[in-house]
C-alpha positions in Angstrom: -25.7 -3.6 24.0 -22.2 -5.0 24.9 -21.4 -5.4 21.2 -22.9 -1.8 20.1 -20.9 0.0 23.0 -17.6 -2.0 22.2 -17.9 -1.2 18.3 -18.6 2.4 19.0 -15.7 3.0 21.4 -13.2 1.3 19.2 -14.5 3.2 16.4 -14.0 6.5 18.3 -10.6 5.5 19.0 -9.6 4.6 15.7 -11.0 7.9 14.3 -9.6 9.9 17.1 -13.1 11.1 18.1 -13.6 12.3 21.7 -16.7 11.7 23.7 -17.4 15.4 23.9 -17.3 15.6 20.0 -19.9 12.9 19.9 -22.0 14.6 22.5 -21.7 18.0 20.5 -22.8 16.1 17.2 -25.7 14.3 18.8 -26.9 17.4 20.8 -27.6 15.4 23.7 -26.5 15.6 27.5 -23.3 14.3 28.4 -25.0 12.1 31.0 -27.1 10.5 28.5 -24.4 9.7 26.0 -21.9 8.4 28.5 -24.7 6.0 29.5 -25.4 4.9 25.9 -21.7 4.0 25.2 -20.6 2.8 28.5 -18.8 -0.4 28.6 -20.0 -1.1 32.2 -23.4 -2.8 32.0 -24.3 -1.2 35.3 -24.0 2.3 34.0 -25.3 1.6 30.3 -28.8 2.6 29.1 -30.3 1.5 25.8 -29.9 4.5 23.3 -32.9 5.4 21.3 -32.9 4.3 17.6 -32.8 8.0 16.6 -29.3 8.4 18.3 -28.1 5.1 17.1 -28.7 6.1 13.7 -27.1 9.5 14.0 -24.1 7.7 15.7 -23.8 5.3 12.7 -23.7 8.3 10.4 -21.2 10.3 12.3 -18.8 7.2 12.7 -19.5 5.7 9.2 -20.7 2.4 10.4 -23.4 0.3 9.2 -26.4 0.0 11.5 -26.9 -3.6 10.4 -23.3 -4.3 11.4 -23.4 -2.5 14.5 -26.4 -4.5 15.7 -25.0 -7.7 14.4 -27.5 -8.2 11.5 -27.1 -9.0 7.9 -27.3 -6.4 5.3 -30.6 -6.8 3.3 -28.8 -7.4 0.1 -26.6 -9.9 1.8 -29.8 -11.7 3.1 -31.3 -11.7 -0.4 -28.1 -13.0 -1.9 -27.8 -15.8 0.8 -31.5 -16.9 0.2 -30.9 -17.0 -3.6 -27.7 -19.0 -3.0 -29.6 -21.5 -1.0 -32.2 -21.7 -3.7 -29.6 -22.5 -6.1 -27.9 -25.2 -4.0 -24.9 -23.0 -3.1 -23.2 -23.1 0.3 -21.8 -19.8 1.8 -19.0 -21.2 3.8 -17.2 -19.1 6.6 -13.5 -18.5 6.2 -11.0 -18.8 8.9 -8.7 -15.8 9.9 -5.6 -18.1 10.2 -3.9 -20.3 7.8 -3.1 -24.0 8.5 0.5 -25.0 8.4 1.8 -27.6 6.0 5.0 -26.8 7.5 6.1 -25.5 11.1 5.3 -21.8 10.8 1.6 -21.5 12.0 2.2 -20.9 15.7 -1.2 -20.2 17.0 -0.1 -19.2 20.6 -1.6 -15.9 21.6 -3.4 -15.7 18.1 -7.1 -15.8 17.8 -8.1 -18.5 15.5 -11.5 -17.3 14.6 -14.0 -16.9 12.0 -13.7 -14.2 9.6 -16.6 -12.0 8.2 -15.8 -13.4 4.7 -17.6 -16.3 3.0 -16.7 -18.6 0.0 -19.6 -19.7 -2.1 -19.4 -23.2 -3.2 -21.9 -25.3 -5.1 -23.3 -28.2 -3.0 -22.7 -30.5 -6.0 -19.0 -29.9 -5.2 -19.3 -32.5 -2.3 -19.7 -36.2 -2.5 -22.2 -36.3 0.5 -24.7 -33.4 1.7 -23.0 -30.7 3.7 -24.5 -28.1 5.9 -22.6 -24.6 5.5 -22.8 -23.9 9.3 -20.7 -27.0 9.9 -18.0 -26.0 7.5 -15.1 -23.6 7.4 -12.6 -22.9 4.8 -8.9 -21.8 5.3 -5.8 -21.5 3.3 -2.6 -23.5 3.6 0.9 -22.5 4.2 4.2 -24.6 3.7 5.2 -27.8 1.7 4.9 -30.7 4.2 1.7 -32.1 2.4 2.9 -31.9 -1.0 1.7 -33.2 -3.5 -1.5 -33.5 -1.7 -1.5 -29.8 -0.7 0.4 -26.7 -1.9 0.8 -23.3 -0.3 -2.3 -21.2 -0.9 -4.5 -24.3 -1.5 -7.8 -23.8 0.1 -9.3 -26.7 2.4 -12.8 -27.1 3.6 -13.3 -29.0 6.8 -16.1 -30.1 8.9 -15.8 -28.4 12.5 -18.2 -31.0 14.0 -15.6 -33.6 13.4 -13.5 -33.1 16.4 -12.5 -36.7 17.3 -10.8 -39.3 15.0 -13.2 -40.9 12.5 -11.1 -43.0 10.3 -7.9 -42.4 8.4 -8.0 -39.2 6.4 -6.9 -35.6 6.2 -7.6 -33.4 9.3 -6.9 -29.9 11.0 -5.3 -30.5 14.0 -3.7 -28.4 16.7 -0.4 -30.2 17.5 1.9 -28.6 20.1 0.0 -25.2 19.5 0.5 -25.3 15.7 -2.5 -25.5 13.4 -1.6 -28.0 10.8 -3.2 -29.9 7.9 -2.1 -33.5 8.4 -3.0 -36.9 7.5 -4.1 -39.2 10.5 -3.9 -42.8 10.8 -4.0 -45.4 13.5 -1.0 -47.6 13.8 -0.9 -51.3 14.9 0.1 -50.2 18.2 -3.0 -48.3 18.7 -1.2 -44.8 18.5 -2.3 -42.1 16.2 0.2 -41.2 13.4 0.4 -37.5 12.3 1.8 -37.8 8.7 3.3 -35.6 6.4 3.1 -36.7 3.0 6.5 -34.8 1.8 9.1 -37.3 3.1 11.4 -34.2 3.9 9.3 -33.3 6.7 8.9 -35.2 10.1 5.8 -37.3 10.8 4.8 -37.8 14.6 2.9 -40.4 16.6 0.8 -39.6 19.7 -1.4 -41.4 22.1 -5.1 -41.1 20.3 -6.6 -39.5 23.5 -3.6 -37.2 24.3 -5.2 -33.8 24.4 -2.3 -32.2 26.1 -0.4 -31.7 22.8 -2.8 -32.8 20.2 -6.5 -31.8 19.4 -8.4 -32.4 16.4 -10.1 -29.3 14.9 -11.9 -30.7 12.0 -12.0 -33.1 9.2 -11.2 -32.1 5.7 -14.0 -32.8 3.2 -12.6 -31.1 0.1 -9.3 -29.6 -1.1 -9.4 -26.7 -3.6 -6.0 -26.4 -5.5 
């Protein structure tokens, strides 16, 4: 019920609804409603389905969303997409820098609720949608490989160097799309294809300033 209580409380704040307004609408006791929506697990009780549905109506919230379930039509669409070989890839609520402007300090780099539908035939090797994420690019450091607003699809299970290629990396707390290449010295070179931008070298196991987030499997210009 943690998710339910948090969503209800946030929605009430956003709509300017007081707890007594909700109590009046539900026609329930203050004690019962307070326990149903309490953020303290010690004081919270599971609310009956009838009350949950009435709250959803009052706050204009989908009960499926409130309970963390897919809408029936989304489930059907997802099943049909799988039958047709279409991958529903989750988007990331942040852009990867191809420049120096994507500082992620204090920013939650998280999955969004949106998805991008891509045919599985678009990939050279079989892919699993749950392993992939899609995000947009900002900046010009990777031109002509990447341009601003390009979409990149990357595999979030590839969090270690796995051969030269294009990766999503967190370098000095900036989320970047960069080419990675091992040098003859055994260091890892973070390459900008646009020569007007700086490239970097780091120790391959230096996790203090550098971390691989995923390896890019497809670019959509």
